[in-house]
N, C-alpha and C positions, 0 to 999 in steps of 0.2 A: 195814721201809717204816713199821711203826707202832709206836708211843711212848708209853709210859706218862705221862700227864699229868696229876697230882694224883688219882690211882688211876681216872682213866679211858682208856679206849682212843683212841688218835688216829689217825686215819688221813691220808694225804698225797693231795691232789687236785689235780690241773692243770685251771683255768678256762682254756677258750681264748674270748673274748670280745672283740670290735673294740669294741663300745658301751662308751665309758667308765661310764655311770652303770649301768648292767645287770653289766657286768663288777665295779664297785665294789661293788655291792649284792650279788651271788652269793658273792665273795670274803668280806665281812664276815659274810654268814651263816653260811657254813660255818665261819667262825674260830669264830664265837660257839655253831655246833656241837658247837665241841670238834675240828676236824680241821685239819689245815696245808693250807693252800692257796696255791697258786703260780699268777699270774694273769699270761697273756700276751695278747698283741692281733691277732698275725697267725699263719698257718699256718708260716711258715718259724721263728717265735720259737718255736712249738708242738714243732717237731721238734727244735730245737736242747736246748730243756729235757726232752723225751723220752730224747735220746741222750748228755746229757751224761755220763753214768754208764754205762758199757760193761758193766759187772758184773752188771746185772740191772734188772729194772723198778723206776722210782726212786715211780710211783705206784702207788697202790692203784685210783682211779678217774681216768679222763679225760673231763671236761664240754666238749664241742665243739659250737659255733656252726659251722653249715654254711657263710654267708657270711661268709667273710674276705678281707683285701686279703693281696695276695702268695702265696698259695696256698689254695684253699678248703678246707674242712673234708671232704669226701669224699676228696680226694687224701691229706689228714694221715691221716686214716683206713685209707684203702689200705697207705699205707707205714709205718703202725703194726704194721697186722696182716700184713705179710711179716717182721716181726720177734719179736714178740710177740701171741700169741693169746688170751692170758687176761686183761689189765687191762681191765676192764670199761670200755666207752665211752658216755657218755650223750649224745643227739645235742640240740643245743638249736637250733629251727630256725625262721625266718619262713616256710617252705615247707611248708603244709600239705596239700598236692597229695599223694595215696595213692603216686604215682610217685615223686616225691622222699623219700617215708619207707621206700618198699622199697626203694629205691638205697642208702639208707644203711643199711639192714640185711645188704641184700645182700652189701657188703663187710664188715661184720664187728661196725657197731654193735649193741649188746645192748639200748638201749630209746632211747626219744625223749620229747620233750616240744615242745610247739610255742608260738611267742610271739603274744598274749601270754599268759605263764602264770601259774597262781597259786600264790604261793610255798610252801606250804605242800605242793602236791601236786610239786614239784621236787623239793624236800628228802626229800618221801618214796620218791621213786623213788631217790634217792641213797641213801638208808638201804639200801633194798630189794636195790639191786647191791653196795654193802658188806658186807650180810650175807650174801649166798649166795657171794661170793667169799673170804670169811672161813670159810664153813662147807667150802668146796672146801678151802681151804687146812689146815683142821684136820682133815679126815677125816670131818665129821658130814655131809657132804651125803649124801644117799641113791645119787649115782651113782658114789660113790668108795669105795675101802678094799676092793676085791675083788681074787683074783688075775685075771693076766690072763682078756680072754674070748676064745675061740678059733672062727673061724665059716668052716670051710677056709682059705681064702688069706689071711683078715680075722683080725687080730690087736689087741685093743684092751686097752690096758693103762693100767688107770683110775689105778694108784698113780703112776705115771710121768708120765702124760697121752701116751700115745703110741698111735699106730695103724700099724700095717703091713699094707701090703699085697702079697700075693706077697714080701714079705722086702724092699719099700721103704716107707720111711716115708710116710704121708699128712699134708701140711699143713691142720688142720682152726681154724678158729674156737673161741672158748670156748663157743658155743651149738651148732653143729654136734658138736664134741665128745660136749657135753651131752647132747645128742638121741641120739646114737650109743648112747651107754654105757646110758642111758635104755632105748632100743628093744631093744640085745643081753642086758641082764638079765633080759629079761621075752620070751623068743622066743615067737612064736605070738600073743600078747596086742595085741588092737587098742586102738589108742589114738585118742580121738577130737582134735580141735584143741584144744579147752578144757582137756582134761587135759594136752595137751603144753605149751600155754602156761603153766598152774598148776605144772607139775613142773620146769619147764626154765627159763620166765621171772618166775614166781613168782605168789602170787594179788595182788598189787599192780600188776602189769601190765596195761595197759588198752588195749591194741594190737590191731591186726586179726589176724584169723583167719588173714590172707594171709601175714603173717609166718611161720607154721607151714610154709605150700607153698612160700614163698620157700626156706628154709632146707633143706627137705627135696629142692628141686631142686636147690641148691648140692651137698649132701652126695650126691647120687646122682651127679652129676658127677663128684665126687671119688673114689669108692670103686665104682659099677658100671662094666663094661665096657661096657653097652648101656643107658643111664639110660632108655629108652623101654621095656625090659624089665627092669627092677630083678630081680637074684638077691636081695638083702638086705633093702631096705626096700621092704615090698610096700604098695598101695593097696588098702584095704579099701571099697570101693563105698559111699558111703553114711554109711561110718561115720568112716573117716580113714585110719591106716597101724598095721603092724606089722612087727616084723623077723620073718623067715622062721624056720620051727621045722625046718627041712630044709636043716642046714649042709653036708649032704654032698649037695644035690642040684645038678644041673649048671644048670638052667634054671627060671624061675620056673611057677608052674601057669597053666594056659590062662585068660584071663579076667583076669589081673591084669595093669594097666599100669601106666606111667611116669607119667601124667597126674594130677594132682590132682583129688580127689574132688569 
């Protein structure tokens, strides 16, 4: 997807924005920054652009407005994540309420900015997501490039970006996989929310701590037999979360619950 133009690395970005002034501004700024940008104005056109080539992801990043005609951005994100768990999604939304942001993050968005936004901040978020995506692809990220991690019935293959539970594949978003891989590489280590935000979302991310809680809850729902009594991802009260150091244990220690600290 990336190409060399005048010695610089160019990324392909899909901008989904129905406001013509904002859409034109964003596409021009992204092109000026050295990227290739396609701009569409509604949700159905976004899906057409995303799935035009079925051989693999066509874009390195999707910049997605939530309030769109024909199909809203949340539904676009849901459908994208059913087929692609890796391509970063940056939400651009006029909805600043916490519940709206959380809903977007829950269905697989990686970051968000709210309107009205400062252009330098938005471009910095774009660069941060592109950089982390490139690190994962090249194996430079500290959550990749290791042999499969095995914890009882849970197998995490960071090279293949694949998770299996009891021999069956588990579909995770990019952030869910990054969290699980980070936890599993450091069993028994307690991570606070701020550390998880820095390690998984990047130091440039300036979101809610609740973002971590939301992703942990979604991850537990996918890998835990009983999310209220987690076996793998434990709550450390007053601190944060840790991955169990007892992969042969049948149940979590008493006092370790599934609710967010």
